[in-house]
N, CA, C and O of each residue as an XYZ file, in Angstrom:
420
protein
N       7.470      1.485    -23.326
C       7.187      1.077    -21.964
C       7.889      2.051    -21.023
O       9.029      2.453    -21.259
N       7.191      2.422    -19.958
C       7.717      3.324    -18.938
C       7.733      2.592    -17.600
O       6.761      1.929    -17.239
N       8.838      2.712    -16.866
C       8.871      2.193    -15.497
C       8.867      3.383    -14.540
O       9.539      4.390    -14.764
N       8.090      3.236    -13.468
C       7.980      4.252    -12.416
C       8.582      3.646    -11.155
O       8.073      2.653    -10.635
N       9.674      4.248    -10.661
C      10.441      3.691     -9.550
C      10.290      4.597     -8.329
O      10.367      5.821     -8.432
N      10.074      3.974     -7.182
C       9.879      4.714     -5.934
C      10.505      3.934     -4.775
O      10.492      2.703     -4.772
N      11.058      4.660     -3.783
C      11.694      4.060     -2.604
C      11.036      4.571     -1.323
O      10.719      5.754     -1.200
N      10.839      3.666     -0.383
C      10.360      4.030      0.944
C      11.067      3.181      1.984
O      11.557      2.093      1.682
N      11.117      3.682      3.206
C      11.775      2.941      4.295
C      10.882      2.917      5.525
O      10.164      3.872      5.819
N      10.949      1.808      6.226
C      10.230      1.637      7.482
C      11.215      1.224      8.563
O      12.380      0.924      8.299
N      10.713      1.220      9.776
C      11.467      0.576     10.850
C      11.270     -0.932     10.686
O      10.294     -1.357     10.069
N      12.176     -1.742     11.225
C      11.959     -3.188     11.170
C      10.627     -3.593     11.805
O       9.996     -4.544     11.346
N      10.196     -2.895     12.840
C       8.933     -3.229     13.513
C       7.721     -2.998     12.612
O       6.704     -3.671     12.778
N       7.805     -2.068     11.666
C       6.685     -1.764     10.777
C       6.763     -2.452      9.415
O       5.821     -2.367      8.627
N       7.861     -3.123      9.135
C       8.094     -3.657      7.793
C       7.039     -4.662      7.357
O       6.507     -4.546      6.253
N       6.723     -5.639      8.190
C       5.735     -6.651      7.795
C       4.356     -6.035      7.604
O       3.639     -6.397      6.671
N       3.980     -5.108      8.480
C       2.678     -4.447      8.352
C       2.615     -3.627      7.068
O       1.578     -3.597      6.406
N       3.711     -2.963      6.710
C       3.732     -2.177      5.484
C       3.623     -3.080      4.257
O       2.860     -2.793      3.334
N       4.381     -4.160      4.251
C       4.312     -5.103      3.124
C       2.901     -5.663      2.975
O       2.387     -5.767      1.862
N       2.284     -6.018      4.078
C       0.908     -6.529      4.038
C      -0.054     -5.482      3.488
O      -0.911     -5.805      2.667
N       0.075     -4.241      3.925
C      -0.768     -3.159      3.420
C      -0.602     -2.999      1.910
O      -1.586     -2.865      1.183
N       0.638     -3.015      1.445
C       0.874     -2.901      0.011
C       0.158     -4.001     -0.758
O      -0.587     -3.731     -1.700
N       0.390     -5.235     -0.350
C      -0.148     -6.380     -1.091
C      -1.662     -6.507     -0.988
O      -2.325     -6.837     -1.971
N      -2.209     -6.249      0.191
C      -3.633     -6.530      0.400
C      -4.549     -5.365      0.052
O      -5.713     -5.580     -0.285
N      -4.049     -4.139      0.126
C      -4.921     -2.983     -0.112
C      -4.438     -2.083     -1.247
O      -5.191     -1.791     -2.176
N      -3.194     -1.649     -1.168
C      -2.728     -0.646     -2.130
C      -2.618     -1.225     -3.535
O      -3.147     -0.644     -4.482
N      -1.944     -2.353     -3.682
C      -1.787     -2.936     -5.023
C      -3.130     -3.359     -5.614
O      -3.373     -3.155     -6.803
N      -3.998     -3.943     -4.798
C      -5.312     -4.346     -5.316
C      -6.159     -3.119     -5.652
O      -6.962     -3.161     -6.584
N      -5.988     -2.033     -4.905
C      -6.693     -0.787     -5.210
C      -6.252     -0.204     -6.540
O      -7.077      0.280     -7.314
N      -4.952     -0.247     -6.809
C      -4.445      0.234     -8.099
C      -5.009     -0.622     -9.224
O      -5.493     -0.099    -10.228
N      -4.946     -1.928     -9.054
C      -5.476     -2.836    -10.069
C      -6.963     -2.592    -10.303
O      -7.431     -2.634    -11.440
N      -7.697     -2.339     -9.233
C      -9.128     -2.109     -9.333
C      -9.498     -0.852    -10.100
O     -10.624     -0.730    -10.581
N      -8.569      0.078    -10.221
C      -8.832      1.293    -10.992
C      -8.885      1.024    -12.491
O      -9.401      1.846    -13.248
N      -8.363     -0.102    -12.920
C      -8.363     -0.511    -14.330
C      -7.861      0.605    -15.243
O      -8.535      0.997    -16.195
N      -6.687      1.097    -14.941
C      -6.070      2.182    -15.696
C      -5.578      1.629    -17.029
O      -4.796      0.679    -17.063
N      -6.034      2.222    -18.118
C      -5.575      1.811    -19.449
C      -4.072      2.041    -19.547
O      -3.596      3.144    -19.278
N      -3.330      1.025    -19.926
C      -1.884      1.142    -20.069
C      -1.082      0.777    -18.835
O       0.148      0.795    -18.879
N      -1.753      0.443    -17.721
C      -1.051     -0.028    -16.522
C      -0.754     -1.506    -16.719
O      -1.655     -2.280    -17.040
N       0.506     -1.908    -16.528
C       0.925     -3.282    -16.805
C       1.379     -4.066    -15.581
O       1.757     -5.231    -15.706
N       1.351     -3.452    -14.400
C       1.706     -4.216    -13.209
C       2.714     -3.508    -12.331
O       3.153     -2.394    -12.615
N       3.070     -4.199    -11.242
C       3.978     -3.623    -10.250
C       4.842     -4.731     -9.652
O       4.385     -5.858     -9.462
N       6.081     -4.396     -9.362
C       6.993     -5.289     -8.644
C       7.324     -4.636     -7.307
O       7.417     -3.413     -7.206
N       7.500     -5.464     -6.290
C       7.866     -5.000     -4.955
C       9.180     -5.654     -4.552
O       9.336     -6.873     -4.632
N      10.120     -4.824     -4.119
C      11.406     -5.294     -3.619
C      11.553     -4.872     -2.165
O      11.110     -3.792     -1.776
N      12.177     -5.730     -1.364
C      12.369     -5.451      0.058
C      13.795     -5.805      0.434
O      14.319     -6.842      0.027
N      14.429     -4.919      1.227
C      15.813     -5.138      1.641
C      15.991     -4.693      3.079
O      15.659     -3.564      3.437
N      16.522     -5.597      3.905
C      16.791     -5.295      5.309
C      18.127     -4.563      5.410
O      19.156     -5.069      4.962
N      18.102     -3.370      6.001
C      19.316     -2.576      6.155
C      19.751     -2.460      7.612
O      20.563     -1.602      7.956
N      19.208     -3.327      8.464
C      19.558     -3.281      9.888
C      18.581     -2.416     10.656
O      17.592     -2.922     11.186
N      18.839     -1.116     10.726
C      17.969     -0.207     11.470
C      16.761      0.238     10.653
O      15.834      0.842     11.194
N      16.766     -0.056      9.362
C      15.645      0.270      8.483
C      15.409     -0.886      7.524
O      16.275     -1.736      7.313
N      14.215     -0.892      6.950
C      13.898     -1.829      5.882
C      13.484     -0.984      4.683
O      12.579     -0.155      4.775
N      14.158     -1.206      3.559
C      13.878     -0.445      2.347
C      12.915     -1.219      1.450
O      13.042     -2.429      1.264
N      11.962     -0.492      0.909
C      11.039     -1.039     -0.079
C      11.204     -0.245     -1.366
O      11.342      0.978     -1.341
N      11.189     -0.945     -2.478
C      11.232     -0.307     -3.790
C      10.065     -0.859     -4.590
O       9.857     -2.071     -4.648
N       9.305      0.041     -5.207
C       8.269     -0.404     -6.131
C       8.659      0.040     -7.530
O       9.179      1.136     -7.734
N       8.396     -0.833     -8.480
C       8.587     -0.521     -9.890
C       7.267     -0.836    -10.580
O       6.826     -1.984    -10.630
N       6.656      0.207    -11.105
C       5.392      0.064    -11.825
C       5.679      0.121    -13.320
O       6.646      0.744    -13.758
N       4.833     -0.533    -14.086
C       5.025     -0.617    -15.533
C       3.803     -0.040    -16.249
O       2.660     -0.389    -15.952
N       4.080      0.850    -17.196
C       3.029      1.511    -17.960
C       3.392      1.509    -19.445
O       4.568      1.478    -19.808
N       2.377      1.543    -20.288
C       2.607      1.613    -21.734
C       3.139      2.968    -22.172
O       3.881      3.054    -23.151
N       2.768      4.033    -21.459
C       3.099      5.387    -21.914
C       3.043      6.370    -20.739
O       2.579      6.037    -19.648
N       3.527      7.582    -20.995
C       3.422      8.631    -19.987
C       1.965      9.038    -19.776
O       1.603      9.472    -18.683
N       1.137      8.907    -20.786
C      -0.293      9.181    -20.603
C      -0.888      8.232    -19.574
O      -1.724      8.641    -18.768
N      -0.470      6.974    -19.591
C      -0.951      6.006    -18.607
C      -0.437      6.357    -17.209
O      -1.159      6.204    -16.224
N       0.806      6.826    -17.124
C       1.361      7.272    -15.834
C       0.519      8.425    -15.292
O       0.175      8.444    -14.110
N       0.192      9.376    -16.146
C      -0.631     10.515    -15.722
C      -2.025     10.064    -15.281
O      -2.596     10.631    -14.349
N      -2.567      9.057    -15.941
C      -3.874      8.532    -15.534
C      -3.800      7.961    -14.121
O      -4.772      8.024    -13.368
N      -2.657      7.409    -13.768
C      -2.462      6.878    -12.417
C      -2.187      7.994    -11.408
O      -2.834      8.062    -10.363
N      -1.225      8.872    -11.722
C      -0.687      9.804    -10.731
C      -1.201     11.233    -10.864
O      -1.031     12.027     -9.939
N      -1.820     11.579    -11.976
C      -2.272     12.944    -12.193
C      -1.286     13.731    -13.043
O      -0.230     13.224    -13.420
N      -1.642     14.971    -13.340
C      -0.801     15.809    -14.198
C       0.584     16.046    -13.598
O       1.573     16.085    -14.329
N       0.664     16.203    -12.286
C       1.956     16.346    -11.610
C       2.468     14.940    -11.306
O       2.638     14.562    -10.146
N       2.706     14.183    -12.359
C       2.935     12.737    -12.286
C       4.190     12.324    -11.531
O       4.295     11.170    -11.116
N       5.149     13.232    -11.337
C       6.364     12.858    -10.616
C       6.135     12.756     -9.108
O       6.883     12.065     -8.416
N       5.118     13.431     -8.598
C       4.836     13.386     -7.159
C       4.446     11.959     -6.769
O       3.619     11.325     -7.426
N       5.050     11.474     -5.701
C       4.770     10.117     -5.226
C       3.315      9.995     -4.776
O       2.751     10.920     -4.192
N       2.728      8.848     -5.057
C       1.362      8.547     -4.616
C       1.500      7.640     -3.396
O       1.731      6.438     -3.527
N       1.355      8.234     -2.201
C       1.537      7.494     -0.948
C       0.296      7.735     -0.086
O       0.137      8.814      0.484
N      -0.584      6.730      0.010
C      -1.815      6.898      0.794
C      -1.524      7.195      2.271
O      -0.475      6.811      2.788
N      -2.449      7.875      2.942
C      -2.247      8.247      4.351
C      -1.891      7.071      5.255
O      -1.020      7.199      6.115
N      -2.544      5.943      5.076
C      -2.252      4.792      5.946
C      -0.815      4.305      5.762
O      -0.166      3.895      6.724
N      -0.321      4.352      4.522
C       1.066      3.957      4.265
C       2.032      4.930      4.922
O       3.066      4.523      5.450
N       1.697      6.210      4.890
C       2.573      7.225      5.485
C       2.777      6.992      6.976
O       3.831      7.327      7.514
N       1.778      6.421      7.651
C       1.916      6.177      9.091
C       2.918      5.067      9.382
O       3.471      5.010     10.480
N       3.159      4.185      8.414
C       4.088      3.070      8.610
C       5.495      3.362      8.101
O       6.449      2.687      8.487
N       5.624      4.356      7.244
C       6.923      4.684      6.668
C       7.688      5.658      7.556
O       7.100      6.573      8.133
N       9.000      5.458      7.665
C       9.840      6.403      8.398
C      10.336      7.511      7.473
O      10.581      8.634      7.914
N      10.482      7.187      6.189
C      10.818      8.185      5.168
C      10.567      7.577      3.797
O      10.526      6.358      3.633
N      10.400      8.466      2.809
C      10.124      7.980      1.454
C      10.418      9.077      0.440
O      10.483     10.261      0.771
N      10.595      8.644     -0.809
C      10.810      9.591     -1.903
C       9.564     10.439     -2.082
O       8.455      9.909     -2.151
N       9.734     11.739     -2.158
C       8.617     12.643     -2.429
C       8.201     12.569     -3.894
O       7.058     12.862     -4.243
N       9.143     12.175     -4.742
C       8.868     12.043     -6.175
C       9.303     10.665     -6.661
O      10.230     10.061     -6.121
N       8.626     10.194     -7.672
C       9.002      8.938     -8.331
C       9.862      9.265     -9.540
O       9.772     10.356    -10.102
N      10.686      8.321     -9.932
C      11.518      8.471    -11.114
C      10.887      7.662    -12.240
O      10.326      6.589    -12.015
N      10.986      8.188    -13.442
C      10.391      7.532    -14.615
C      11.475      7.260    -15.648
O      12.293      8.123    -15.967
N      11.455      6.042    -16.156
C      12.468      5.615    -17.123
C      11.780      5.006    -18.334
O      10.816      4.251    -18.208
N      12.286      5.345    -19.496
C      11.839      4.691    -20.708
C      12.595      3.365    -20.806
O      13.825      3.341    -20.761
N      11.864      2.280    -20.938
C      12.467      0.954    -21.032
C      12.954      0.780    -22.469
O      12.167      0.822    -23.414
N      14.248      0.588    -22.615
C      14.851      0.514    -23.941
C      15.138     -0.913    -24.399
O      15.330     -1.158    -25.590
N      15.167     -1.849    -23.462
C      15.435     -3.243    -23.825
C      14.891     -4.151    -22.736
O      14.863     -3.786    -21.560
N      14.467     -5.320    -23.136
C      14.012     -6.345    -22.201
C      14.388     -7.697    -22.784
O      14.099     -7.982    -23.946
N      15.024     -8.515    -21.987
C      15.405     -9.846    -22.451
C      14.938    -10.852    -21.413
O      15.323    -10.784    -20.246
N      14.127    -11.762    -21.839
C      13.653    -12.831    -20.953
C      14.288    -14.134    -21.385
O      14.505    -14.376    -22.573
N      14.585    -14.974    -20.398
C      15.175    -16.275    -20.742
C      14.196    -17.378    -20.476
O      14.507    -18.547    -20.703
């Protein structure tokens, strides 16, 4: 299992609009692509006062599945134009981690 981690920040004024865009368009668009080996996405949000931080963690079966999502240059962040208008800054690249353990209770 591979996790793909990415960070973006908005102004507090844009935070709700960005979250709505993620949930209503971007996440459903990813799901609609029906990428073999894509296992889902988590969204985290944290208020930092002058900024609001968002973190996404995507789950894939393999690096081949990551490439199917992001392309051969798979580390480059996939940030649609509409999202870029709401973000004040974001990671240009995503980080990828091999999941070595998972414990559910």
